[in-house]
Every structure is written in structure tokens, then in C-alpha cells.
N, C-alpha and C positions, 0 to 999 in steps of 0.2 A: 335290619333288624337285631340280627345275632350280634353285630358290633355294639350296637346302642347297648343292649342289655348286658354284654359282655364287660363293656366299660364300667357301668353301674355295680354290678357283680365284683368287679375288681376293687372297687372302694371298700367293700366290705371284707374283702380277702379272699375270695373264691373265684374260679374258673367255672365258665357254662358246665365243663363235665362234673365238676364236684358239686356244683349246686344242684345238678340232676341227681347224683347220690343222694346228697343230704335231704333234698325235699321226697325223694320216693322213699327212703328210710323214715321220714315224718309219718308217711302215710302206714307203713307197716314197718316195724323193725322184727330182727330175728330171721331174716331169710338168710339163705345161703350166697355166697359170692355168685354160683352158676345161676341161681333165680335172680339176681340182682341185675347181672349181666343181659339176661333173656328179656328182662322187663325194660331195659335202657337200649337195647338193641345194639349191645358192644361185645367184643370178644372177651374170654375169659382174661386174657394176658392185659387187656386195657383195664378191666374192672379191679385185677390185681393191683397194677400199679397206681391207679386211681385209689385205692382203699389203703396202699402203703402210705401215698403222700397225706391222706386224710387223719391216719393213725398217727402218723409222724406230728402232725398238727394239734393231736389231741382232740380231732371231732367225732372220730369213730373207733370202736372197740372190736375186735374179733374175740369170741367166745367160743370156746368147744360146742359142739351141736350136742345134746343130749342124746340124740338117737344113733349119732355114728361121731366118734370122738375124733377122726381123723378130718371131717368137715367141720367149719365154723360157721356159726351165724352173727351176721353184721348188726350192730347196735349204734346208737348214737350215744354221744357223752352229752352231759349238760351243756356244754360249750357246743357240741354239733347240733342241739337241738335250739338253743339260741341262734346260731347261724343259719339254721335253716329257716327259721321263722324270719329273720331279717331278710334273706334271700326271697322268700316267699313276697314281703312286703315291697321289695325293690321291683320284682315282677308285676304285682298288682298296681302300684304307682306307673310303671310304665304303659301298661295294658291301659289304664284309665286316660293317661295322658295322650295315647293313640287310638286304638280300637274304640276307646270311649267315646270318642267324637265321630263316629259312624253312626248311621241311622240303623234301627233295629232290623230293616229288612236289608241293608248291606251286609250286617253281619250274619245274618243268618243263610243269606246267600254265600258269604265266603267260608262259613262253616261247613254247608254241604260240599262245596269243592275240595275243601281240603280232606274231608271223610273219605270223598270218592279219591282222591289222589292217594290217602295213606292206604284205601283198599287195594288200589292198583299197584302200589308199591310192595304191600305184602305178599299180594299174588304172585308178583314177580318174583319173589325172594323164594317162594316155595320149590323146594326140588320137582322136577318134571318128571311126569310119571313114565316109567319104561316105556321107550318106543313112541311116545306122544311127542309130536312137533311142538316147539315154542310158539306162542301165540304173538 
């Protein structure tokens, strides 16, 4: 799935990680690099290099945060907003051509399993309490 979507996104000039940043910002702009990294489950170093590339391409801009000038809030440019919308359209077309062919019951079962898996992964990533044995 990742390869198929990645190939389609490359046709509009972005990678999957870049798409993730753009589409996340399309939902809420003005977040800090740290908050963006947290939302995307990536390291601060990864988000910094992703933002450097996107800024270099004219798709995002860093603005000094009003509350702390040492921090930056991340915003889409007009080109970034347009690219995010194209990327979302690519994803929607792919979903319609694949998952859209599954029955509603199968989709519901898949969603339930994916949510369960997500919760297990998140739980495994939480720091272990002092003295507690790992599950």
C-alpha cells in the first residue's frame, strides 16, 4: 500500500512523509515543530529536516511564535496548501479504488482491528512504570 501511494504522490512532487506534514498542517496551521513531530510520531530531527526541504520548496514557512520568539509556528504557503489538497485527492482516489471495493462489514472489521493494533503500539511505546515488568 505504501509503495502504491508513494508512487502516486511522487507524481505531484512529494514523498509520503512530506505529504503527512502538509496534510497535517492543512488541518491546523501554526503548530510548533515539536507539536508537529508529536502528531506525526517522528523525531524532532526528522521533522526539522522535512521542514527544511518543504520550506526550500516553498511549501511551508516558519514564523516566530508570538509567545516565544525562540520557537517557530509552522504554516502552509499558498503552494503548500494547493499541494496538500492535491495529495489528499491522490489518497482519496487510491482509497476509492481499493478499500472502496470492500463491503461495509469488512471495512468495519478492518477499522476495529487497526484501532486495536494502534492502541497496542501506543501502549508499548509508553515508558514503563518504575519497577513494573514489561507486558
